[in-house]
N, C-alpha and C positions, 0 to 999 in steps of 0.2 A: 503493501501499498502504502508506502515510503518513496520506491520510484514512482510509484506511478504520476503522486502528488509532484512529485521534484520534475517528470516529464511534462507534465501540466501544466508547470511551469507557478503552480502557489506557492507565493513566499510573503512570509512578515517582516516587511523591514523594520530596523531597529532606529534608524534615524529620518533626517529629510529628503534624503537619498530614495528616490520611490523605483528607479531603470531596479531592473532584474540582473542578480550577476549573473556569470555564464555559466551554462548549463554542465560542463564538463570538470567545473569545481563544485559546482553545486552533487554530481554523483560522485566527485571524490570524495568528498565529506561523508555523503549518506552510506558510501561502500566500507567506508572506514568502521564506521558504529555499526554498518549491520554487523559485521566480520566480529565486532565487540562484543553484538546483540547473540552471538551463538552459544558464549559463556555465559550467559545471564544465569542457569541452575547453577553451576560447580560454584561461580566467582558473584554470588549476586554483587555485591556491595563493591568489588573493582568494578566492575562492568559499568553499575551506574556512575562511579567518579571517573571513569574513560571517559562513560556517554556525555557526559558535563561539559569535559574538557574539550573533547573534538566538537559539541556543539557550540560551546562559548568562540572558541577558535574560527566556524564559519563564519558568527556571527561578525568577529573582528575583522575578517579578512573579506568579504563580501555585503558588511551594514546591514544583513537580520537574517534571517533563519526560516530554510523550506517548513513548511508545514508537515513533510517527510519526516524531518529531521524532529521537529515535536513531537510527533507521535511515537518515532522508538524513543526517546528519549522519558516518553513517558509511560512507555511500556518497560521498561529498564526499571523504573521508579516501582511499577508493579510486581516485577517478579524480584526484586531488591525489598519489598513489603512482604511477598508471599513465602520464598524462600529462605532468606536470611532469618538467624537464631537468635541477632545480635537485637541489643536493645536500643542502638542507635538510630535503628527506623520508627521508632516508637518516638522519639525526639525528635526526627526530622518531622514524622507528622503533624506532630502540635506546631512545631515552628512553622512548616510551610502553612499552615491552617490560621498562625498567627499574622502572617507574614500577608497571607490572601485578605485577611481581613483587614488589614493596616493599607494595604495597596485599595481595596474597593473602596476605603474611607477619604485616603486621599484624594481619588480619583473624583470620587462624589463633591467633595470640596472644590476641587477644582472647576471642577462642570458645571455644578451650582452658583458657584462663584462669579461666573461667565468671563474666569481668567483665562481666555483663549490665546491671551498675549503669550501664558505662560506654558498651556497646550505647543503654541508653536515654538518658541525657542525650544523646549525638550524634545521637540519631534513625534509627532503621534504615535510611531512606532516604540519609541522607546518609554512612553506612556502606557500605550496597551500590549506590552512586550515583559516591559520589567514590574509594571504595576499590577497588572490583570491576569494576563494568559499563563507566564511560566507558572507563577505562585499556585495558580488556582490549579493547573494542569497536574503540576508536582502533587499537590496534598491531595485531589481528588484520588489518583494513581495512587499514592502510599497509603491513603486510610482504604480503597476498595480493598487493594493486596491484604491488609490485616484482618477485612472484616472477613476476607478466604481463607486469611491464615488458622485464627482463632478455633474453627471448628475440627481443623483439621488438627491444628493442636491437642484439642480435646478428646477429638478420637484416638489418637496414637499415645494419649495419657492413659487413655480405658485399655485400651490393648496391654499398655506396660503392667497397670493395675491387673490387669487377668492374667496376665503371663508370671506377674509375681505370686500371685494367690493360687494358682495352678501351681508353680513349681513349692511354694511354702506347703498346699496338700499332698504334694507327691512326696518330698522330705516328710510330713510327718506320718503319711502311710509308711514308708520305711522304716521308718524309727519305730512304728507299732510292730511292724514284723519284725523288726531284729528283736524288740522286746519280748513278742512271742517267741521266737524263737530261740534267745535266751532264756526264759521260763520252763519252754519246753524239752528244752536239754535237761536243765535242773531237775525237772519231773523224771524224764526219765533216766536219767543219773541215779536217780533213788530207786526206782522200778527195778534198774539193772543191779544195783546193789541188793536191793531184797532177793534178786535171782541166784545171787554167788552163797548169799548167808543161807538159805534153805540149800542150795548144791554141795556149800561144805557141811552143816548139820545132818543130811541126810547121808552124804560120802562117810561120813564118822560114825552113824549110823551103821552104815552096809559095812564096813570094818568092824565091829561090835558082832556082827553076825555072821562075818565069813567062816565058822566053822560047822555054819547050816542049821543049828538049831530050828532056827524059824526062817525055812525059808518062803514060806509066803509073806512075812515082812520084810526078809532082804530083796523081794524080787520088787514090792512096793516100793521101799526107800532108793532100789535103783531109775523104778519107773519114773518118781516124780525127781531124782536125777537130771533122768533126761529129760522130762517133760520141762524142768526149769534150767535146762541150759538152750532147748530152743527158743524157748520164750526169751531169755537174755541176747540170745543170737538177731532174734527179731527186732527188741528192742534197741539193740545197736546198730542195726543197719538202719532203724528207724532213726535214731537219734544223729548218725550220719549224714542221713537226707537232710535232716533239719539245719542243722551245721551248715551243710553245701549250699540249702536253700531248693534244692530238689523239689521241696513238696510244693504243692498248693495251697491256699485260705482254706479247702475243706479238708485238706489231709491233715491241716497241723490242729482245725477242731478238732479230730479223731482220736488224736493220741496225746497223751498215755489214755488208762483206761477212766472211766468216772466213775462214782459210786451208784453202783445198779445191784439188785438183787443177784446176779451171778458173779458180780466180782467179789462181793462179799461171799459168796459161797466158795469163789476158790480160794481168796484168801483164808477162811476158815477152814478151806481143805489140807493146805499146804501146812496149817499151824498144829491142828491132830493127826500130821504123817510125823510132826516134828515132837511128837509126844506131848502137847497139852492137850488138857479137857476144856474143850470150848462150848459154851450157854450163848447164843447170838438170840438179840431181840432185835428186827429192822423192821422199815417200810416196803413196802413191794416196790416194785418199777415204776407205778404210776405216779406216786408219789414223789420219788427220787427223781424223776424226769423236771419236776420242776425247779431243780435245786440248780443255779449256776454253773456252768460247766469247769470255772476256779474252784470255787467252794468247794463243788463234788467232787475234782483231783484232790484237794488238800483235804477231806474229807476221808478218802479212798487210802491215799497217802498214811495219813494218823492211824488206821489202821491197821494195816501190812506194816507200819514200822513197831506200831506197837506192840505185835502178838510176836514180831521176829523179833525185838529188843527181850519180850519177857521168856521165849524160848533161850536166847542166850542165856540169862543171869538168872531165870528159876525156873530151868528144866522140868517137864510136865507136872504145873502147875494148871489150876483150874483158874480158868479166863471166864469172866462176864463181859459180853460184849452187848453193848447196846446203842444202836444208831436211833436217832427219832429225830421226827421235825416239831419241835413245839412254836408256837406263835410266832414267825418272823424269824426262824434261825435253826439250824441245823449241827443236829450235840452227836457227837461218838465218844462215848466214854468205855475204856478197857481197864477193869479192875482184876489183879491177882493178889493170893495171899506172900507179904515179902519172904523171899529167901531166908535162910539161916543167916547167911552172911552175904553182905552186897559189894562183893570185892570193886567192882567199878557201878559209877550211877547210869541207870539207863537212859539219862538224856544225854549222856555221852556220844549213846547212839552209836553207830559204826564208825569208829574213827572220828567221831565230833559233828559228825554232819549228817546224824539223823533227825532223832526229835530240836534239837536247835536247831537245825533251817526248816525244818514242818515247823516251830512254832514263828521262824521270820518269816515263813510265807504266811503263816496263818494271820498274821499281824498286817500285811498286805493287801490281803483281803476283808480286813474289818473286824477279824476274829482274834479270838484268845485260845493259847495253847497252854495250858497246868499238868506238869506230870511231876508226884512225889508222894512221899509218904503219907496215905491217910489212916490213921487208925494200925488196923494189924495188918493192913493192903496196901500195895502200889498201885494208883490209880493216874490215869492219863485223861484227859478232856480236853475236848476242842467244842467250842460252840465260835459258830461263825452268823452273824445276820446274813438272811436271806429273804426275797421277796414272798415267801411262802408264809401265808398267814393265817390260816385253818392248822389247827393241830390232826395230825394225819393218825387213825389205827398204826398199830405195829402188827407184825406179821411176828410171831413168835416159833423162832425155829431153835430147839435145843437139844444137845448130844454130847455126850463124853467120846475120852479117845477108843479109839477100835481097837 
């Protein structure tokens, strides 16, 4: 469009001379500013500054500015306002607006005071160019560019904010998965430790029966050793998968075992095979299914660890196990007569990481684990708050050592 106006010869004089400048000179200046115009996106402020200098050079050389030159300069001002992140354009917008207002005011004063001689002395081109055309063109171009830029900036901020929120959410999810894996690895460590303890006790019992006086009991001990070994291997693979991150969220939710009628039965079966007389009182699966997963896991680990400790420190003892759901809580209680001599505290568990670790886990889920002498008995009691509100009738299972 600038070239078109140049070819048409549309020219704004800046002085009293009205003659048109040579076309070649006008085209030369216009070509120079159009070359600069190509860089308006990459260097908006630089191209605007160079463009203004080229326009001034044309005005000084030819005594005026072609309309094409003014159009290109206005587009450079628009591009600078649109693409520049600098605050300079905000200042320029207000400065050009103020200059345009003052210029229009000066022109109005000159016009309405009929000071035609002043206009003649200044030159009509100077008055129109410096007082009205240039400030108004620059101010309108800059303001329009800023108006277009602000919605784009807001959209960009919204995208950045959304990206930040998405990254934070992903980091939180990853952190939650990492914590879950660490928690499950701790649980599986205790499960495996329980299996190994059962293997140690059953193999010791098998060695005592190696003379063949009780082949049925020997066979049962060896069968339990095999079962515990296979369970330990399976749990070890699960723990490795958990730590390597090979399991999905559903797999993580399924391991380790929860407190169910079946898991209670298996724990009691192993305890009885270890020589304990166990009497159990526990709710059915429908009631236990309402217990949150982490609370249920802690309840089962307390039961298994308590039975394992009793088999270690009070072999052959009679153990009373009660799993109950009082309003808003899960309760797991084990009690057995104190042995004649307690060489070590049951709280030391397996190498100091048994009931001590369970007590810490109970605290993490908002519960409390107490283990210690209670009159003539040793009592281990876990209480954890749960969303379960109604008291649930218990199913009584009683039995002694086989």
